[in-house]
N, C-alpha and C positions, 0 to 999 in steps of 0.2 A: 438459337443461342448456344454457343459453344461453352463447355465447362471442362475443366481438367480434374475436378473432384466432385463426386456425388456421394452424399451420406444419406442412406436410406434405412428403412426398417427401424425407425425411431419410435419407441413406445410413446414417450412424452417429450416433445421438443419445447423447451422453455426459452423463448427468444428474448425476453426482458425488454421488448421493444414497444410496449403499450404505454403511452403517456409521455409527458414532458420529462426533460432531463435537467437537473436531478429530480428524483422523486421525493415527495414529502408526505407525511401523514398516511392516510389510507392508500394513497397511490403506491406506497412501498410494497403493498401486497399483490400488485398486478404482475403477473409473470409472462403474459403473452403466450400462453400455452397453445400448442397445436398437437392434437392427438393424432398419432399415425403420420407424423410429419417427415419431411426430407429437406435437404439443403444442398445447394450446388454452388461451386466457387470456380473462379477463373483468375489466374494470375495472382492468387492469394486473397482476392476479394470475393465476398459473397455476391452472387448474381441472382439467386432465386431461393426463396424460403416459402414453405407452405405444406398443404397436404401432399402426401407422396405422389399420388397420381398426377396432380397438377404440376409438380416440379419435374417429374420424369418426362411428362409430355412437352414441357417447355424448353428442355435443354437437350443437347446432343453431346455425349461424352467424346472428347477429342481423342485421337489415336494416342495411346500411351497414358491416357487419363486413368484415374484411380477411383474405384468404387468401394466405399466402406459400409459394412453391414453392422448397424448398431445393435443387432440382436434383440430388438424390442426394449432396449434400455432407455434410461433418461439421458438427454443431451442438453447441456446448458452452455452459455458463453464461458470462455476461459476465465478463471478467477483473476481478479485484479487486487494487488496488495499495495495500498497507497501510502504506507509508512513503514520503511525498513532502514536498517543500518547494516545491510547485508555484506558490506565490504569492510573487513577488519583483519587484524593480525593474529590474534589468538583469543581463546575463550577464557572465561573467568569463573570456573567452577569452584575455585577456592572461596570466592565471595558468596556464592550460593550456599556453601556450607556455613559461612559466617551468619548469613541471614537466617538459616534454619535454626542456628544456635541462639538467635534472639537479637542480633545486631541490626539496627535500622539502616535503611538506604543512606540517610544523612550521615550516620556514624561511620559507615564504611567509606563514604566519600571523604569525610574529614580526615580519615586515617591514610589517605592517599590512594584509596581504591576507586571503584566506580569508573566514570568516564576518563579520569586522569590516568588510570592504569592502562586503559586502551590507547590513550594518547602516547604514552611512552613506548608501547609496543609498535604502533604504526610508524612512529618516527624512526625506529630501528630497522624496519623492513623495507625492501625495495618495491618499486612499482610492480615489477614482475611477480614478486611474492604476494602482493595484494590481489593481483589479477588471478593467480592460482587459487588463493583462498576463496575469493569471491565466486570463482567458477564452481567450486564444490558446493557452496551455499545455494547458488542459483540452480544447480542440478537437482538438489533436494526440493527446492520450491516448485520446480517444474513437475517433479514426480507427484506432488500433491495437488496439481491442477492449476498452479499459478502461471499465467501466460504474460502478464504485465506487472511490473513492480517499480515503485518509486524507490530510489536508493540515495541516502544522504551521505555527505562527508561528515565532518565533525569529530573525527578522532585524530586530526592533525594539529589543529589549533595554532598553526604557524602558517605563514603564506606558502612556504615551500611544501610543507606536508599536506596542507589542504589541497593544493594544486595536484600533488602526487595522487591523493585519493580520487579526485575528480577525473584525472586522466585515466586512472585504472578503471573507474566506472564507465568512462567513454569507450575504452577498449573492450570491456565486457559487453557493452551494448552493441558493439559492432560484430561480435563473434558468437554471442549466446542466443539461444532460441527465445529466452524470456526477454520481452521488450522492456527497456529500462527508461525511467524518467529520472534525471539527475537533479539533486537538490544540494545547494551550498549551505552548510550548517557550521560555519566558523564560530557562531555564537552558541555553541553547545555547552560550554563550561569555560571557566577562566583557567588557563594553563598555569602551571606552577610558577613560571617566571613572571607572570603578570598579576598574581593574586594580590599584591600590595599596590597595584596601580590599575585598577579596573577600568577607569575612564581612558587610560592609555591604551588598553587592549581594545576597547570599543573604537577608539580612533584608528587603530591599526586595521580593524575589520573594514571600517568605512573608507579610509583613505588609501589602503593598499590591497587588502584581500579582494574586496568586491570588484574594483577595477581590473585586477589581474584575472579573476574568474570570468568577468564579462569579456575581456579582450580575447580570450580563447573560446568563448561561447561554450563553457563547460557545464553550465547549469541552467535549468528553467526556473528554479525557485530559490528563494532565500528564506531560511528558517531560523528561528531564535527560540531558545529555551527560556521562556518568560516565566519566572518562578521566584519565590522568596529564596534568597541565598544565591541566586544565579543572576540572570539579567533582569533589571528593573523594567517597569513599564516604559519609562522614558528612554532608557538605553535601547530597549527593543524597538520602540517607535523610530528612533534615530537610525538604527541599523536597517530596518525594513524599508524605511523611506529611501535611504541611500540605495538599497538593493533595487527597489522599483525604478528609481531614476536610471539605473544601469541595465534595466530590462529584465530583472529577476522578480517574479511575482511572489508576494509574501505568503508564508505559512507560519504557524506557531505551534510549539509545544506549550500547551496552555493549561493552567489550573490543575496540574496533576497532583500536587501535594497540598496545596492551600488554595482557597478562593482568592486569587491574587489580582483579578481584573484583566487577565490575559485574553479571555474570551471577548470582553468588551473592546479591547484593543483590536482584536482580529476583526470585529464588526466595524469598528471605526475606519480601519484601513481597507476594508473590502477584501480581506485575505481569501485565498482559495480555500483554506481549511484551518480549523483549530483542532489540535489533536490531544489525546489523553482525556482531559475534562472530568477527571474523577471527582474533583472538588469544585466544579463550576457552580457559580451562584445562580439564583433565579434570575437576577438581572442579566447575567451573562447568557443564559439560555434565551431570554427574550431578545437580547441584542443580536445573537446569531440568527435567530429566526427572521428578524426584520431585515437583516443584511443578506440573507441567503448564503451564509458561510457554511461549508460542510463541516460536520462534526465527525472526526475520524476517531473511533473508539478502539481501544487496545486491551481487550480483556485478558490476553495472555500475559501482559505485564502485571496486571492486578493479581493474577493467579501466582505468578512467580514471586511477587513481593509479599505474599502472605495470604492472598485470597479473601481479605475481609472487606475491601472497599472496591466497588466497580462504578464506572461512569453511569449516570442516570439515563440509560437508554430510553426507557419508556417516556420519561419526561421530555426528552429531546424530540422523540418521534411525535408525541402528541402536541408539542409546541409548534410543529411545522419546520423543524430543522432538518436539512438533508443529512441523514446518518450513513456513514460508511464504516467498514471494519478493516482492520489491518493487523498483521502479526507483531509489528515493532521488532522484527527479527534483529537481535543484537546480542553481543557476547556476555552482557551482564544481567539485564533485567527481564529479558524475554528470549531465551535461546530456543526458538522454534521456527522452522520454515513452513509449518503447516497451517494454511488458511482453514483447513477442515477443523482443526482443534479450536481455532478462534471462532468459527461458526457455531460449534457446539457450545462453547462458553457463552457466546452471545445469547443463545436461547436459554441455557440452564441457569446462568448467573445474572443475566440482564433482562430476561423475560421478553426477548424479541421473538416474534413468530418465525417459523421456518421461511415463509415467503419474504418477510422483512430482512432476514439474514441473507438470503440469496441476493436480494436487491442491493444490500449494503456491501456485498462482496463482488458485485459485477458492475451494474450501471452506475450506481452512486459512487462506488470506489473509482471507477474510470473518471467520473467528473471531478472527484477530489484531487486527482493528479493530472487533470487537464487533457486526457486522451479520450474524451467521450465521443469524438468524431471517428475514432479508430477502433476502440475496444469497448467491452462491457455489454454489447447487445449483439444479437444475430439477426441482421437485416441487410438488404442489398446496399452495397457501398462500404460496409464495414469490413475490417480484416477478418478472415475466416479463422478465428481463434476459438476453439471449443473443447469441451470435455465430454467424452462418452463415459458415463458412470457405470459401476457394477450394481446399480440399484434402479428400480423403476419409479420409486416415489421420492420426490425431492425432500420430503420430511425426514427421510432416512439419513440425510447428510449430517444434520446436527444431532440426530437421535443415536446413530451407530458410531460412537466416538472412539478415538484411540486406535483406529485402523485406517488404512488408505483405501478409499472407495473408488479410486480412479481406475478405469480400464484403459483408456486411451486419451492422448492429448494431441490436438492439431493446432499448429501455429502458422498463420499466413498460408493456409491451405495445404500444409504439409504435415503428415503424421510424424511427430517427433518423439513420441513415447508410446509404448504398447504395441499390440498386434495390428496387422493391416488387413 
């Protein structure tokens, strides 16, 4: 068997390939570890994984092929970030200072800040400007080990500006090493011009935005911020049902600020994921478990908003909900590109074990954004997306926080970051 990439001298190879996808409960602690392992790829796809001697004996390195020496370090799948707003026009550090001074998220939004501030900035910038800004953000994400990311629109809130954002995301997906999954989030907030006619804005999303997005195949998902003061449960149901009819699978920003019934709606609709869930009810947890909806938790947002309330990760894991982690990278409430920081917070603040954290950042995260057949595990047939770490023990990733522990990143069988 020919290979054009051979990764050898791996101290601990965590394939994350043991068990069903997505993982729930105790299954989230299975890492598929191979001690003294190796991996081979051809044409960007993994063709062999196992003990080094077995892999070396089974493949022939093609002329011009590359051999990477992992130096006895840890190797895992590339990290998957299933909830980001990584394409935006400018940052909002002024609002961060306001929050530190005691202003709440809702107060800042009512004063014209928050999402609406980012909307005004996106409407003023060109598509090229969005691409350039997004490229810088994705560069940073890649440096921290993220090889696949979901990216939402939602800072346009008009048909023209939402399409501009999604076209920028599509361009970035075609040129950047990070694999992108695009999500339409026209229902992120009510823009200034529609605040007195909210039903009219919902109709605009349903009758104009969704058909326009679908006609250009610009998104895989339709998301709604279902929350008190934003989109009601009934408005969310209407939007997500219209999105599904147009070929966009549902996702929700759910129960972040109040126990609002959004998790229950996600379960009712069979959504791919319900995200945030800081205030999810016990009924919502049970509904997610019954429906098999992924819970995407965003501890970086909780930290940025004051660090007093986090999603009930232990309750979700123990109830049998597939749990994933994400940065929520955005210019207002979670300005970080680092999945490593999120992994540390998930252990320290939400009491997830290091094994659960790794599962939630790879295989379950891939499932949460619909790329489980491509990313999230290291097994034959999957894309060769991996991280060679500067540590030997996977527990060091959430333990040694605040630094970048990545030595090298490989995407599609090509080293894209670090030494060769």
